[in-house]
C-alpha positions as protocol buffer text, in pm:
chain_id: "A"
residue {
  index: 1
  type: MET
  ca { x: 10719 y: 11907 z: 10607 }
}
residue {
  index: 2
  type: ARG
  ca { x: 10908 y: 12061 z: 10895 }
}
residue {
  index: 3
  type: MET
  ca { x: 10930 y: 11808 z: 11185 }
}
residue {
  index: 4
  type: ILE
  ca { x: 11071 y: 11812 z: 11523 }
}
residue {
  index: 5
  type: SER
  ca { x: 11442 y: 11751 z: 11525 }
}
residue {
  index: 6
  type: PHE
  ca { x: 11602 y: 11555 z: 11798 }
}
residue {
  index: 7
  type: SER
  ca { x: 11918 y: 11407 z: 11649 }
}
residue {
  index: 8
  type: LYS
  ca { x: 12245 y: 11439 z: 11818 }
}
residue {
  index: 9
  type: LEU
  ca { x: 12063 y: 11272 z: 12089 }
}
residue {
  index: 10
  type: GLY
  ca { x: 10377 y: 8758 z: 12253 }
}
residue {
  index: 11
  type: ALA
  ca { x: 9982 y: 8791 z: 12117 }
}
residue {
  index: 12
  type: GLN
  ca { x: 9957 y: 9113 z: 12339 }
}
residue {
  index: 13
  type: ALA
  ca { x: 10179 y: 9425 z: 12252 }
}
residue {
  index: 14
  type: LEU
  ca { x: 10436 y: 9482 z: 12537 }
}
residue {
  index: 15
  type: PHE
  ca { x: 10348 y: 9820 z: 12557 }
}
residue {
  index: 16
  type: PRO
  ca { x: 10095 y: 10087 z: 12416 }
}
residue {
  index: 17
  type: ALA
  ca { x: 10206 y: 10256 z: 12095 }
}
residue {
  index: 18
  type: LEU
  ca { x: 10093 y: 10600 z: 12237 }
}
residue {
  index: 19
  type: THR
  ca { x: 10134 y: 10775 z: 12549 }
}
residue {
  index: 20
  type: ALA
  ca { x: 9839 y: 10878 z: 12706 }
}
residue {
  index: 21
  type: SER
  ca { x: 9833 y: 11222 z: 12583 }
}
residue {
  index: 22
  type: LEU
  ca { x: 9889 y: 11126 z: 12227 }
}
residue {
  index: 23
  type: MET
  ca { x: 9582 y: 10851 z: 12237 }
}
residue {
  index: 24
  type: ALA
  ca { x: 9342 y: 11140 z: 12379 }
}
residue {
  index: 25
  type: LEU
  ca { x: 9454 y: 11373 z: 12106 }
}
residue {
  index: 26
  type: PHE
  ca { x: 9373 y: 11091 z: 11841 }
}
residue {
  index: 27
  type: LEU
  ca { x: 9036 y: 11043 z: 12023 }
}
residue {
  index: 28
  type: SER
  ca { x: 8970 y: 11403 z: 11992 }
}
residue {
  index: 29
  type: PHE
  ca { x: 9015 y: 11417 z: 11626 }
}
residue {
  index: 30
  type: LEU
  ca { x: 8795 y: 11121 z: 11604 }
}
residue {
  index: 31
  type: THR
  ca { x: 8499 y: 11272 z: 11791 }
}
residue {
  index: 32
  type: THR
  ca { x: 8521 y: 11630 z: 11685 }
}
residue {
  index: 33
  type: GLN
  ca { x: 8625 y: 11591 z: 11304 }
}
residue {
  index: 34
  type: ALA
  ca { x: 8359 y: 11750 z: 11030 }
}
residue {
  index: 35
  type: ARG
  ca { x: 8457 y: 11526 z: 10742 }
}
residue {
  index: 36
  type: ALA
  ca { x: 8768 y: 11308 z: 10730 }
}
residue {
  index: 37
  type: ALA
  ca { x: 9009 y: 11291 z: 10405 }
}
residue {
  index: 38
  type: ASP
  ca { x: 8988 y: 10979 z: 10196 }
}
residue {
  index: 39
  type: ARG
  ca { x: 9278 y: 10769 z: 10133 }
}
residue {
  index: 40
  type: GLU
  ca { x: 9384 y: 10906 z: 9785 }
}
residue {
  index: 41
  type: GLN
  ca { x: 9366 y: 11258 z: 9939 }
}
residue {
  index: 42
  type: VAL
  ca { x: 9568 y: 11143 z: 10239 }
}
residue {
  index: 43
  type: GLU
  ca { x: 9850 y: 10993 z: 10002 }
}
residue {
  index: 44
  type: ALA
  ca { x: 9856 y: 11304 z: 9780 }
}
residue {
  index: 45
  type: PHE
  ca { x: 9871 y: 11527 z: 10105 }
}
residue {
  index: 46
  type: LEU
  ca { x: 10189 y: 11310 z: 10235 }
}
residue {
  index: 47
  type: GLN
  ca { x: 10347 y: 11357 z: 9912 }
}
residue {
  index: 48
  type: VAL
  ca { x: 10288 y: 11754 z: 9872 }
}
residue {
  index: 49
  type: THR
  ca { x: 10382 y: 11830 z: 10211 }
}
residue {
  index: 50
  type: GLY
  ca { x: 10708 y: 11598 z: 10219 }
}
residue {
  index: 51
  type: PHE
  ca { x: 10529 y: 11394 z: 10530 }
}
residue {
  index: 52
  type: ASP
  ca { x: 10605 y: 11090 z: 10343 }
}
residue {
  index: 53
  type: VAL
  ca { x: 11006 y: 11174 z: 10354 }
}
residue {
  index: 54
  type: ALA
  ca { x: 10953 y: 11246 z: 10725 }
}
residue {
  index: 55
  type: ILE
  ca { x: 10781 y: 10900 z: 10794 }
}
residue {
  index: 56
  type: ASP
  ca { x: 11058 y: 10732 z: 10585 }
}
residue {
  index: 57
  type: SER
  ca { x: 11334 y: 10912 z: 10807 }
}
residue {
  index: 58
  type: ILE
  ca { x: 11221 y: 10731 z: 11109 }
}
residue {
  index: 59
  type: ALA
  ca { x: 11454 y: 10443 z: 10969 }
}
residue {
  index: 60
  type: THR
  ca { x: 11771 y: 10649 z: 11066 }
}
residue {
  index: 61
  type: THR
  ca { x: 11669 y: 10644 z: 11429 }
}
residue {
  index: 62
  type: ALA
  ca { x: 11736 y: 10281 z: 11424 }
}
residue {
  index: 63
  type: THR
  ca { x: 12094 y: 10346 z: 11456 }
}
residue {
  index: 64
  type: ALA
  ca { x: 12040 y: 10491 z: 11819 }
}
residue {
  index: 65
  type: ALA
  ca { x: 11872 y: 10211 z: 11930 }
}
residue {
  index: 66
  type: PRO
  ca { x: 12151 y: 9973 z: 12036 }
}
residue {
  index: 67
  type: ASN
  ca { x: 12308 y: 10303 z: 12226 }
}
residue {
  index: 68
  type: MET
  ca { x: 11987 y: 10329 z: 12435 }
}
residue {
  index: 69
  type: LEU
  ca { x: 12067 y: 9989 z: 12580 }
}
residue {
  index: 70
  type: GLY
  ca { x: 12432 y: 10020 z: 12625 }
}
residue {
  index: 71
  type: LEU
  ca { x: 12532 y: 9824 z: 12328 }
}
residue {
  index: 72
  type: GLU
  ca { x: 12666 y: 9878 z: 11959 }
}
residue {
  index: 73
  type: GLU
  ca { x: 12545 y: 9776 z: 11653 }
}
residue {
  index: 74
  type: GLY
  ca { x: 12798 y: 9509 z: 11589 }
}
residue {
  index: 75
  type: ASP
  ca { x: 12672 y: 9347 z: 11914 }
}
residue {
  index: 76
  type: PHE
  ca { x: 12418 y: 9187 z: 11679 }
}
residue {
  index: 77
  type: GLY
  ca { x: 12641 y: 9088 z: 11413 }
}
residue {
  index: 78
  type: SER
  ca { x: 12578 y: 9073 z: 11017 }
}
residue {
  index: 79
  type: GLN
  ca { x: 12210 y: 9054 z: 11090 }
}
residue {
  index: 80
  type: TRP
  ca { x: 12147 y: 9399 z: 11219 }
}
residue {
  index: 81
  type: THR
  ca { x: 12128 y: 9567 z: 10899 }
}
residue {
  index: 82
  type: LEU
  ca { x: 11878 y: 9327 z: 10767 }
}
residue {
  index: 83
  type: LEU
  ca { x: 11688 y: 9365 z: 11096 }
}
residue {
  index: 84
  type: ALA
  ca { x: 11675 y: 9722 z: 11105 }
}
residue {
  index: 85
  type: ARG
  ca { x: 11538 y: 9736 z: 10748 }
}
residue {
  index: 86
  type: SER
  ca { x: 11282 y: 9494 z: 10786 }
}
residue {
  index: 87
  type: VAL
  ca { x: 11146 y: 9653 z: 11103 }
}
residue {
  index: 88
  type: PHE
  ca { x: 11149 y: 10021 z: 10958 }
}
residue {
  index: 89
  type: ASP
  ca { x: 11009 y: 9930 z: 10615 }
}
residue {
  index: 90
  type: PRO
  ca { x: 10911 y: 10240 z: 10451 }
}
residue {
  index: 91
  type: GLU
  ca { x: 10607 y: 10099 z: 10288 }
}
residue {
  index: 92
  type: PHE
  ca { x: 10465 y: 9971 z: 10603 }
}
residue {
  index: 93
  type: MET
  ca { x: 10537 y: 10299 z: 10806 }
}
residue {
  index: 94
  type: ARG
  ca { x: 10369 y: 10493 z: 10516 }
}
residue {
  index: 95
  type: ASP
  ca { x: 10063 y: 10271 z: 10533 }
}
residue {
  index: 96
  type: ARG
  ca { x: 10019 y: 10304 z: 10894 }
}
residue {
  index: 97
  type: ALA
  ca { x: 10057 y: 10674 z: 10885 }
}
residue {
  index: 98
  type: THR
  ca { x: 9807 y: 10677 z: 10606 }
}
residue {
  index: 99
  type: ASP
  ca { x: 9573 y: 10477 z: 10797 }
}
residue {
  index: 100
  type: ILE
  ca { x: 9565 y: 10683 z: 11114 }
}
residue {
  index: 101
  type: LEU
  ca { x: 9549 y: 11001 z: 10894 }
}
residue {
  index: 102
  type: GLU
  ca { x: 9267 y: 10869 z: 10673 }
}
residue {
  index: 103
  type: ALA
  ca { x: 9052 y: 10831 z: 11019 }
}
residue {
  index: 104
  type: THR
  ca { x: 9160 y: 11150 z: 11190 }
}
residue {
  index: 105
  type: LEU
  ca { x: 9264 y: 11427 z: 10938 }
}
residue {
  index: 106
  type: GLU
  ca { x: 8967 y: 11648 z: 10836 }
}
residue {
  index: 107
  type: GLU
  ca { x: 8943 y: 11731 z: 10470 }
}
residue {
  index: 108
  type: ASP
  ca { x: 8941 y: 12132 z: 10531 }
}
residue {
  index: 109
  type: LEU
  ca { x: 9263 y: 12092 z: 10743 }
}
residue {
  index: 110
  type: LEU
  ca { x: 9415 y: 11877 z: 10465 }
}
residue {
  index: 111
  type: ALA
  ca { x: 9310 y: 12138 z: 10198 }
}
residue {
  index: 112
  type: HIS
  ca { x: 9476 y: 12437 z: 10393 }
}
residue {
  index: 113
  type: ALA
  ca { x: 9831 y: 12293 z: 10457 }
}
residue {
  index: 114
  type: ALA
  ca { x: 9839 y: 12130 z: 10108 }
}
residue {
  index: 115
  type: ALA
  ca { x: 9746 y: 12456 z: 9964 }
}
residue {
  index: 116
  type: PHE
  ca { x: 10045 y: 12631 z: 10118 }
}
residue {
  index: 117
  type: TYR
  ca { x: 10295 y: 12316 z: 10059 }
}
residue {
  index: 118
  type: ALA
  ca { x: 10183 y: 12287 z: 9709 }
}
residue {
  index: 119
  type: SER
  ca { x: 10270 y: 12675 z: 9622 }
}
residue {
  index: 120
  type: ASP
  ca { x: 10603 y: 12796 z: 9465 }
}
residue {
  index: 121
  type: LEU
  ca { x: 10735 y: 12865 z: 9806 }
}
residue {
  index: 122
  type: GLY
  ca { x: 10609 y: 12571 z: 9989 }
}
residue {
  index: 123
  type: GLN
  ca { x: 10761 y: 12319 z: 9709 }
}
residue {
  index: 124
  type: ARG
  ca { x: 11084 y: 12480 z: 9775 }
}
residue {
  index: 125
  type: LEU
  ca { x: 11058 y: 12447 z: 10127 }
}
residue {
  index: 126
  type: VAL
  ca { x: 10950 y: 12071 z: 10105 }
}
residue {
  index: 127
  type: GLU
  ca { x: 11265 y: 12010 z: 9868 }
}
residue {
  index: 128
  type: VAL
  ca { x: 11505 y: 12116 z: 10118 }
}
residue {
  index: 129
  type: GLU
  ca { x: 11318 y: 11989 z: 10410 }
}
residue {
  index: 130
  type: ASN
  ca { x: 11318 y: 11641 z: 10244 }
}
residue {
  index: 131
  type: ALA
  ca { x: 11685 y: 11680 z: 10188 }
}
residue {
  index: 132
  type: ALA
  ca { x: 11752 y: 11775 z: 10532 }
}
residue {
  index: 133
  type: HIS
  ca { x: 11568 y: 11460 z: 10681 }
}
residue {
  index: 134
  type: LEU
  ca { x: 11821 y: 11226 z: 10494 }
}
residue {
  index: 135
  type: ALA
  ca { x: 12128 y: 11442 z: 10545 }
}
residue {
  index: 136
  type: ASP
  ca { x: 12443 y: 11330 z: 10724 }
}
residue {
  index: 137
  type: ASP
  ca { x: 12360 y: 11432 z: 11083 }
}
residue {
  index: 138
  type: GLU
  ca { x: 12744 y: 11520 z: 11145 }
}
residue {
  index: 139
  type: GLU
  ca { x: 12765 y: 11770 z: 10829 }
}
residue {
  index: 140
  type: LYS
  ca { x: 12424 y: 11901 z: 10895 }
}
residue {
  index: 141
  type: TYR
  ca { x: 12462 y: 11983 z: 11248 }
}
residue {
  index: 142
  type: THR
  ca { x: 12829 y: 12120 z: 11206 }
}
residue {
  index: 143
  type: GLU
  ca { x: 12741 y: 12339 z: 10915 }
}
residue {
  index: 144
  type: GLY
  ca { x: 12405 y: 12432 z: 11133 }
}
residue {
  index: 145
  type: ALA
  ca { x: 12624 y: 12521 z: 11431 }
}
residue {
  index: 146
  type: ARG
  ca { x: 12852 y: 12744 z: 11216 }
}
residue {
  index: 147
  type: LEU
  ca { x: 12556 y: 12907 z: 11051 }
}
residue {
  index: 148
  type: ILE
  ca { x: 12384 y: 12996 z: 11419 }
}
residue {
  index: 149
  type: ALA
  ca { x: 12727 y: 13123 z: 11540 }
}
residue {
  index: 150
  type: GLU
  ca { x: 12733 y: 13373 z: 11232 }
}
residue {
  index: 151
  type: MET
  ca { x: 12384 y: 13483 z: 11282 }
}
residue {
  index: 152
  type: GLN
  ca { x: 12442 y: 13560 z: 11646 }
}
residue {
  index: 153
  type: ALA
  ca { x: 12742 y: 13761 z: 11557 }
}
residue {
  index: 154
  type: ASN
  ca { x: 12531 y: 13957 z: 11325 }
}
residue {
  index: 155
  type: ASP
  ca { x: 12206 y: 13979 z: 11551 }
}
residue {
  index: 156
  type: ASP
  ca { x: 12042 y: 13808 z: 11251 }
}
residue {
  index: 157
  type: PRO
  ca { x: 11658 y: 13806 z: 11315 }
}
residue {
  index: 158
  type: ARG
  ca { x: 11648 y: 13465 z: 11149 }
}
residue {
  index: 159
  type: ILE
  ca { x: 11720 y: 13292 z: 11515 }
}
residue {
  index: 160
  type: ASP
  ca { x: 11392 y: 13423 z: 11622 }
}
residue {
  index: 161
  type: LEU
  ca { x: 11211 y: 13313 z: 11334 }
}
residue {
  index: 162
  type: PHE
  ca { x: 11345 y: 12973 z: 11372 }
}
residue {
  index: 163
  type: LYS
  ca { x: 11240 y: 12970 z: 11745 }
}
residue {
  index: 164
  type: ARG
  ca { x: 10886 y: 13091 z: 11636 }
}
residue {
  index: 165
  type: MET
  ca { x: 10857 y: 12805 z: 11388 }
}
residue {
  index: 166
  type: SER
  ca { x: 10981 y: 12537 z: 11655 }
}
residue {
  index: 167
  type: THR
  ca { x: 10688 y: 12680 z: 11889 }
}
residue {
  index: 168
  type: ALA
  ca { x: 10437 y: 12669 z: 11611 }
}
residue {
  index: 169
  type: ILE
  ca { x: 10489 y: 12303 z: 11546 }
}
residue {
  index: 170
  type: ASP
  ca { x: 10522 y: 12192 z: 11903 }
}
residue {
  index: 171
  type: PRO
  ca { x: 10363 y: 12445 z: 12134 }
}
residue {
  index: 172
  type: GLN
  ca { x: 10303 y: 12196 z: 12418 }
}
residue {
  index: 173
  type: ASN
  ca { x: 10648 y: 12068 z: 12382 }
}
residue {
  index: 174
  type: VAL
  ca { x: 10490 y: 11704 z: 12317 }
}
residue {
  index: 175
  type: GLY
  ca { x: 10789 y: 11614 z: 12135 }
}
residue {
  index: 176
  type: LEU
  ca { x: 11029 y: 11582 z: 12441 }
}
residue {
  index: 177
  type: GLN
  ca { x: 10787 y: 11380 z: 12631 }
}
residue {
  index: 178
  type: ALA
  ca { x: 10703 y: 11164 z: 12344 }
}
residue {
  index: 179
  type: MET
  ca { x: 11057 y: 11072 z: 12270 }
}
residue {
  index: 180
  type: THR
  ca { x: 11126 y: 11002 z: 12653 }
}
residue {
  index: 181
  type: GLU
  ca { x: 10826 y: 10773 z: 12658 }
}
residue {
  index: 182
  type: ILE
  ca { x: 10953 y: 10582 z: 12348 }
}
residue {
  index: 183
  type: GLN
  ca { x: 11265 y: 10556 z: 12507 }
}
residue {
  index: 184
  type: VAL
  ca { x: 11162 y: 10417 z: 12838 }
}
residue {
  index: 185
  type: ARG
  ca { x: 10924 y: 10169 z: 12678 }
}
residue {
  index: 186
  type: PHE
  ca { x: 11171 y: 10076 z: 12423 }
}
residue {
  index: 187
  type: ILE
  ca { x: 11418 y: 9975 z: 12724 }
}
residue {
  index: 188
  type: LEU
  ca { x: 11131 y: 9804 z: 12898 }
}
residue {
  index: 189
  type: ALA
  ca { x: 11049 y: 9603 z: 12593 }
}
residue {
  index: 190
  type: ALA
  ca { x: 11401 y: 9509 z: 12536 }
}
residue {
  index: 191
  type: SER
  ca { x: 11418 y: 9399 z: 12888 }
}
residue {
  index: 192
  type: TYR
  ca { x: 11102 y: 9179 z: 12861 }
}
residue {
  index: 193
  type: ALA
  ca { x: 11242 y: 9045 z: 12530 }
}
residue {
  index: 194
  type: GLY
  ca { x: 11550 y: 8924 z: 12713 }
}
residue {
  index: 195
  type: VAL
  ca { x: 11803 y: 9176 z: 12527 }
}
residue {
  index: 196
  type: VAL
  ca { x: 11900 y: 9324 z: 12869 }
}
residue {
  index: 197
  type: SER
  ca { x: 11847 y: 9286 z: 13247 }
}
residue {
  index: 198
  type: LEU
  ca { x: 11746 y: 9607 z: 13389 }
}
residue {
  index: 199
  type: SER
  ca { x: 11891 y: 9669 z: 13753 }
}
residue {
  index: 200
  type: VAL
  ca { x: 11602 y: 9921 z: 13825 }
}
residue {
  index: 201
  type: ASP
  ca { x: 11226 y: 9909 z: 13775 }
}
residue {
  index: 202
  type: GLU
  ca { x: 11032 y: 10152 z: 13570 }
}
residue {
  index: 203
  type: GLN
  ca { x: 11018 y: 10418 z: 13820 }
}
residue {
  index: 204
  type: GLY
  ca { x: 11372 y: 10399 z: 13861 }
}
residue {
  index: 205
  type: LEU
  ca { x: 11429 y: 10407 z: 13494 }
}
residue {
  index: 206
  type: ARG
  ca { x: 11228 y: 10697 z: 13464 }
}
residue {
  index: 207
  type: ALA
  ca { x: 11414 y: 10867 z: 13761 }
}
residue {
  index: 208
  type: ALA
  ca { x: 11731 y: 10808 z: 13604 }
}
residue {
  index: 209
  type: LEU
  ca { x: 11646 y: 10978 z: 13258 }
}
residue {
  index: 210
  type: ALA
  ca { x: 11462 y: 11289 z: 13451 }
}
residue {
  index: 211
  type: GLU
  ca { x: 11786 y: 11354 z: 13592 }
}
residue {
  index: 212
  type: ASN
  ca { x: 11906 y: 11463 z: 13258 }
}
residue {
  index: 213
  type: ALA
  ca { x: 11579 y: 11614 z: 13145 }
}
residue {
  index: 214
  type: ASP
  ca { x: 11717 y: 11972 z: 13150 }
}
residue {
  index: 215
  type: GLU
  ca { x: 12037 y: 11879 z: 12969 }
}
residue {
  index: 216
  type: VAL
  ca { x: 11817 y: 11691 z: 12698 }
}
residue {
  index: 217
  type: ALA
  ca { x: 11573 y: 12006 z: 12648 }
}
residue {
  index: 218
  type: GLU
  ca { x: 11867 y: 12239 z: 12615 }
}
residue {
  index: 219
  type: GLN
  ca { x: 12020 y: 11999 z: 12350 }
}
residue {
  index: 220
  type: ALA
  ca { x: 11704 y: 11956 z: 12173 }
}
residue {
  index: 221
  type: GLU
  ca { x: 11657 y: 12344 z: 12133 }
}
residue {
  index: 222
  type: ILE
  ca { x: 12022 y: 12375 z: 12007 }
}
residue {
  index: 223
  type: SER
  ca { x: 11971 y: 12093 z: 11774 }
}
residue {
  index: 224
  type: SER
  ca { x: 11654 y: 12278 z: 11672 }
}
residue {
  index: 225
  type: LEU
  ca { x: 11818 y: 12592 z: 11557 }
}
residue {
  index: 226
  type: GLU
  ca { x: 12097 y: 12412 z: 11421 }
}
residue {
  index: 227
  type: ASN
  ca { x: 11902 y: 12186 z: 11186 }
}
residue {
  index: 228
  type: ALA
  ca { x: 11664 y: 12518 z: 11083 }
}
residue {
  index: 229
  type: ALA
  ca { x: 11996 y: 12710 z: 11005 }
}
residue {
  index: 230
  type: TYR
  ca { x: 12124 y: 12429 z: 10774 }
}
residue {
  index: 231
  type: THR
  ca { x: 11763 y: 12337 z: 10606 }
}
residue {
  index: 232
  type: TYR
  ca { x: 11690 y: 12695 z: 10504 }
}
residue {
  index: 233
  type: GLN
  ca { x: 12007 y: 12894 z: 10473 }
}
residue {
  index: 234
  type: ASP
  ca { x: 11928 y: 12976 z: 10107 }
}
residue {
  index: 235
  type: PHE
  ca { x: 11579 y: 13141 z: 10158 }
}
residue {
  index: 236
  type: SER
  ca { x: 11549 y: 13513 z: 10202 }
}
residue {
  index: 237
  type: LEU
  ca { x: 11428 y: 13664 z: 10509 }
}
residue {
  index: 238
  type: ASP
  ca { x: 11084 y: 13769 z: 10370 }
}
residue {
  index: 239
  type: GLU
  ca { x: 11004 y: 13390 z: 10273 }
}
residue {
  index: 240
  type: LEU
  ca { x: 11126 y: 13279 z: 10629 }
}
residue {
  index: 241
  type: ILE
  ca { x: 10867 y: 13534 z: 10777 }
}
residue {
  index: 242
  type: ALA
  ca { x: 10582 y: 13399 z: 10544 }
}
residue {
  index: 243
  type: TYR
  ca { x: 10684 y: 13035 z: 10612 }
}
residue {
  index: 244
  type: THR
  ca { x: 10672 y: 13127 z: 11016 }
}
residue {
  index: 245
  type: GLU
  ca { x: 10357 y: 13300 z: 10986 }
}
residue {
  index: 246
  type: ALA
  ca { x: 10200 y: 12985 z: 10782 }
}
residue {
  index: 247
  type: LEU
  ca { x: 10312 y: 12760 z: 11050 }
}
residue {
  index: 248
  type: GLU
  ca { x: 10151 y: 12994 z: 11304 }
}
residue {
  index: 249
  type: HIS
  ca { x: 9816 y: 12976 z: 11168 }
}
residue {
  index: 250
  type: PRO
  ca { x: 9574 y: 12795 z: 11408 }
}
residue {
  index: 251
  type: ASP
  ca { x: 9481 y: 12551 z: 11109 }
}
residue {
  index: 252
  type: MET
  ca { x: 9844 y: 12474 z: 11041 }
}
residue {
  index: 253
  type: MET
  ca { x: 9922 y: 12428 z: 11415 }
}
residue {
  index: 254
  type: THR
  ca { x: 9614 y: 12194 z: 11435 }
}
residue {
  index: 255
  type: VAL
  ca { x: 9750 y: 11977 z: 11126 }
}
residue {
  index: 256
  type: TYR
  ca { x: 10104 y: 11976 z: 11294 }
}
residue {
  index: 257
  type: GLU
  ca { x: 9969 y: 11854 z: 11620 }
}
residue {
  index: 258
  type: LEU
  ca { x: 9834 y: 11552 z: 11446 }
}
residue {
  index: 259
  type: MET
  ca { x: 10126 y: 11515 z: 11230 }
}
residue {
  index: 260
  type: ASN
  ca { x: 10356 y: 11501 z: 11553 }
}
residue {
  index: 261
  type: ALA
  ca { x: 10117 y: 11251 z: 11705 }
}
residue {
  index: 262
  type: VAL
  ca { x: 10130 y: 11037 z: 11369 }
}
residue {
  index: 263
  type: HIS
  ca { x: 10490 y: 11041 z: 11381 }
}
residue {
  index: 264
  type: PHE
  ca { x: 10564 y: 10945 z: 11719 }
}
residue {
  index: 265
  type: GLU
  ca { x: 10309 y: 10657 z: 11700 }
}
residue {
  index: 266
  type: VAL
  ca { x: 10488 y: 10498 z: 11394 }
}
residue {
  index: 267
  type: MET
  ca { x: 10794 y: 10531 z: 11561 }
}
residue {
  index: 268
  type: SER
  ca { x: 10679 y: 10393 z: 11902 }
}
residue {
  index: 269
  type: ASN
  ca { x: 10542 y: 10117 z: 11708 }
}
residue {
  index: 270
  type: ARG
  ca { x: 10833 y: 10029 z: 11510 }
}
residue {
  index: 271
  type: PHE
  ca { x: 11062 y: 10048 z: 11815 }
}
residue {
  index: 272
  type: GLU
  ca { x: 10831 y: 9784 z: 12003 }
}
residue {
  index: 273
  type: ALA
  ca { x: 10866 y: 9564 z: 11706 }
}
residue {
  index: 274
  type: LEU
  ca { x: 11257 y: 9634 z: 11707 }
}
residue {
  index: 275
  type: ALA
  ca { x: 11270 y: 9533 z: 12057 }
}
residue {
  index: 276
  type: LEU
  ca { x: 11111 y: 9216 z: 12001 }
}
residue {
  index: 277
  type: ARG
  ca { x: 11342 y: 9128 z: 11697 }
}
residue {
  index: 278
  type: MET
  ca { x: 11649 y: 9205 z: 11887 }
}
residue {
  index: 279
  type: GLY
  ca { x: 11553 y: 8944 z: 12150 }
}
residue {
  index: 280
  type: GLN
  ca { x: 11576 y: 8691 z: 11900 }
}
residue {
  index: 281
  type: VAL
  ca { x: 11930 y: 8760 z: 11797 }
}
residue {
  index: 282
  type: GLN
  ca { x: 12088 y: 8908 z: 12121 }
}
residue {
  index: 283
  type: PRO
  ca { x: 12190 y: 8709 z: 12439 }
}
residue {
  index: 284
  type: GLU
  ca { x: 12090 y: 8874 z: 12746 }
}
residue {
  index: 285
  type: GLN
  ca { x: 12318 y: 9153 z: 12907 }
}
residue {
  index: 286
  type: GLU
  ca { x: 12286 y: 9343 z: 13215 }
}
residue {
  index: 287
  type: LEU
  ca { x: 12186 y: 9726 z: 13165 }
}
């Protein structure tokens, strides 16, 4: 399953797991759905679409956590690897995603998306997308950049298809908003947990991040193109057109809207947990 690419970028929870917009989205699915899929259907859906691997790949984002705080992995000593693995446990993340989808994903929407991804083309796409989720970022984006440059030189229509794909899976650009929200709340949670001391309040933190918003958006678009070029390099133009049109189908767009919300909810939840755990092993440092 194609997901948004951003790489190369106490008793009460410290912060909500979802932004208000994502929570509203979940509520809309709960109140308007015709018939929710059962758990076995959802588990099969995760596998056939590759969304299970996309969820597992959230663990790779843990490497960015110390950098968000101006720290390095080594600052947490030998405990870091075990800490990250325990927080970003694949089984826990899949169970959480399955729980949400079981309550929100309509059976007919599941069937629509699963039918495409179960096709010969769909399974080939899932295979390369799964591999891309777990590929080395430096290799992926270096090769992707080379391919994009080659396409630009040849006026290759694939670039426009990649852009259409990105728009289809996130037409409202929720991804950038959600990633910013996760970053803000992770930093705040780390502050509450004693990992860092903030010299600004939440408003100041948001303002600081907003200063780089245009640059981040531009880099996200570039990363998306490079990721797509790398991932789909062995597919024909006709196959990419077929995939783009499948992603632009209203039912598929609705499925992706929910998938993105689930993906970001799981990521937000795990970063909150990571902040709490980091507070147990890291002395306070000013940020």
